[in-house]
C-alpha positions in Angstrom: 101.6 78.3 116.4 98.5 75.7 114.1 99.8 73.8 111.3 98.1 75.6 108.2 98.3 72.9 105.1 97.6 75.0 101.5 94.3 75.7 100.6 92.9 74.5 97.2 92.2 77.4 94.9 88.6 79.1 94.5 87.3 79.8 91.6 86.0 83.0 90.6 82.4 83.7 89.2 81.6 84.8 85.5 81.8 88.4 86.2 84.6 88.1 88.6 86.5 86.7 85.5 85.2 89.5 83.0 86.6 91.9 85.6 89.4 90.3 85.9 90.3 90.0 82.2 89.4 93.9 81.5 91.7 94.8 84.9 94.2 92.9 83.0 93.8 94.2 79.4 94.8 97.3 81.3 97.5 96.7 82.5 99.5 94.9 79.5 98.6 98.3 77.6 101.6 100.2 79.5 102.4 101.9 82.8 102.7 105.2 80.9 98.9 104.9 81.4 99.7 105.1 85.5 96.6 106.3 87.0 94.2 103.5 84.6 97.1 100.6 85.5 97.1 101.6 89.8 92.8 101.3 88.8 93.4 98.1 87.9 95.8 97.1 90.1 93.8 98.5 93.1 90.8 96.7 92.1 92.2 93.1 91.6 93.8 93.8 94.6 91.0 94.4 96.9 88.4 92.6 95.1 90.9 89.0 95.6 90.4 88.7 91.6 94.0 87.3 91.8 92.7 84.4 94.1 92.2 81.6 91.5 95.9 80.9 90.1 98.1 83.1 93.2 97.8 82.8 96.6 98.6 85.9 97.3 98.3 89.5 95.6 102.3 90.0 95.7 103.0 86.7 93.5 100.4 87.3 91.6 102.3 90.8 91.3 105.7 89.0 90.2 104.7 86.2 88.5 102.2 88.1 86.6 104.1 91.2 85.1 107.6 90.9 86.5 106.5 93.8 89.0 107.8 93.7 92.8 104.8 94.3 95.5 106.3 97.9 96.8 105.9 98.9 93.4 102.2 98.2 92.7 101.4 99.8 96.1 103.7 102.7 95.1 101.0 102.9 92.0 98.7 103.1 93.8 99.1 105.2 96.4 100.5 108.3 93.5 96.7 108.0 92.0 95.1 108.6 94.9 97.8 111.9 94.5 96.2 112.5 91.5 92.4 111.8 92.4 93.2 114.9 94.9 94.5 116.8 91.5 91.6 115.7 89.0 89.3 118.3 89.1 92.7 120.7 88.5 93.6 122.1 85.1 97.0 120.3 85.3 97.4 117.0 87.1 100.7 115.7 88.3 102.3 112.3 86.4 103.3 109.6 88.2 107.4 110.4 89.2 105.7 114.0 90.2 102.7 112.5 92.5 105.7 110.0 94.2 108.0 113.3 95.8 104.2 115.1 96.0 103.7 111.8 99.3 106.7 113.4 100.5 104.9 116.1 102.0 101.2 115.8 104.1 98.6 115.6 102.6 97.2 118.9 104.0 100.5 120.6 102.0 100.0 119.1 98.6 98.0 121.6 97.2 100.4 124.7 98.0 103.3 122.9 97.6 101.6 121.7 94.0 101.0 125.3 93.0 104.3 127.2 93.7 106.2 124.1 91.8 102.8 126.1 89.3 103.5 129.0 89.6 107.7 129.3 89.1 107.6 126.5 86.4 110.0 127.4 83.9 108.2 128.4 80.8 104.9 126.6 82.8 107.0 122.8 82.3 107.2 121.5 85.7 110.2 119.4 86.2 111.0 116.6 88.0 114.5 118.5 89.7 112.8 121.8 90.1 109.2 120.2 92.4 111.9 117.6 93.9 114.1 121.9 94.7 110.6 122.6 96.6 109.8 119.0 98.0 113.3 119.3 99.9 112.3 122.8 100.8 109.5 122.4 102.8 109.9 119.4 103.9 111.2 119.0 107.9 114.9 117.3 107.4 114.3 115.3 110.5 110.4 113.8 111.1 109.2 113.2 115.1 108.8 109.4 115.2 106.2 107.4 116.3 105.8 104.9 118.2 103.6 101.7 119.5 102.0 101.1 122.8 104.4 100.6 125.6 104.9 96.5 125.9 109.0 96.5 127.2 109.8 93.5 126.2 112.5 92.0 126.3 114.7 94.5 123.8 111.6 96.3 122.3 110.6 98.8 124.7 107.3 99.8 121.9 104.5 97.5 119.7 105.9 97.7 117.0 104.0 99.8 113.9 105.2 98.9 110.7 106.9 95.7 108.8 110.0 95.9 110.0 109.2 95.6 113.5 106.3 92.8 113.2 110.0 90.9 111.5 112.1 91.7 114.4 109.6 90.5 116.9 109.0 87.1 115.5 113.7 87.3 114.7 112.6 87.5 118.5 110.1 84.9 119.1 111.2 82.7 116.3 112.7 80.0 118.9 110.6 79.5 120.8 107.7 79.2 118.4 110.2 76.2 116.6 111.0 77.8 113.6 115.1 78.0 113.0 115.5 80.8 110.3 117.3 79.8 106.7 117.0 83.0 104.8 114.9 86.7 105.4 115.2 88.2 102.3 113.2 90.3 99.4 110.9 89.8 96.6 108.4 86.8 98.5 108.5 85.4 100.3 109.9 87.2 103.6 111.4 84.7 105.0 112.4 80.3 104.4 112.5 78.6 107.7 112.9 75.1 108.9 109.9 74.7 111.4 110.0 71.5 114.2 106.8 69.6 113.8 107.6 66.5 115.6 110.2 66.7 118.5 110.1 63.0 119.2 111.5 62.1 116.0 113.0 66.3 115.2 111.5 66.3 112.4 111.4 70.0 110.1 109.5 71.0 108.2 111.1 74.6 105.2 108.3 76.8 106.0 107.5 80.3 103.5 106.4 82.8 105.3 105.6 86.8 104.4 105.2 89.4 107.3 102.6 91.9 107.7 102.3 94.7 109.6 98.6 94.5 109.9 96.6 91.7 109.4 94.1 92.7 107.2 96.5 93.0 104.6 95.9 88.7 104.3 93.2 86.1 104.3 92.9 83.7 105.2 93.8 81.6 102.4 96.8 84.1 101.6 98.0 82.4 104.8 97.1 79.1 104.8 99.1 78.9 101.1 102.0 81.0 102.0 102.4 78.7 105.6 103.4 75.3 104.7 
């Protein structure tokens, strides 16, 4: 693995600075207006408006809002459910939207309509919707697998971040890494990397695991793997 050094933070254009201020004002207004907050987070993530002061979207969420990356992504995903029902008279709130994410998208409308029609006094409680989702959701979902790999103890290619962590663990020593810890939140891993084999010099590195490389720009990678 090449030695990637930190890079200087990028500056934002005047338009981007204003867009970032607008988004952050929306988030600061409170998470009750979760759709607006999710929209703001998605804009900051997609346009990398965090890049002037933070190396990654995850670090931005943690340092700026004390919010984990997982929670930020949950908000963004829940918003996609709300968008699906934007033309309906009754629209799910955040908790309800997150429940609907447990069933296939093609079943969202069916589940939501059942919840509306069977709700007591027209009020859709979290428990009521959860019972419908639990009844409809198969108890054992079929598992997906990656392409055949047969690499040591891994028979199929990873299809998620956990698989990437497992694969890294198998080859870490060959890449001259010694893992100190694997944890949450950011960064996913602290390790030592052998940078000078002759003098046996090791350097501490921060590693963030992702399944898809598109989740990181080159700037992000350079800032994390130091």
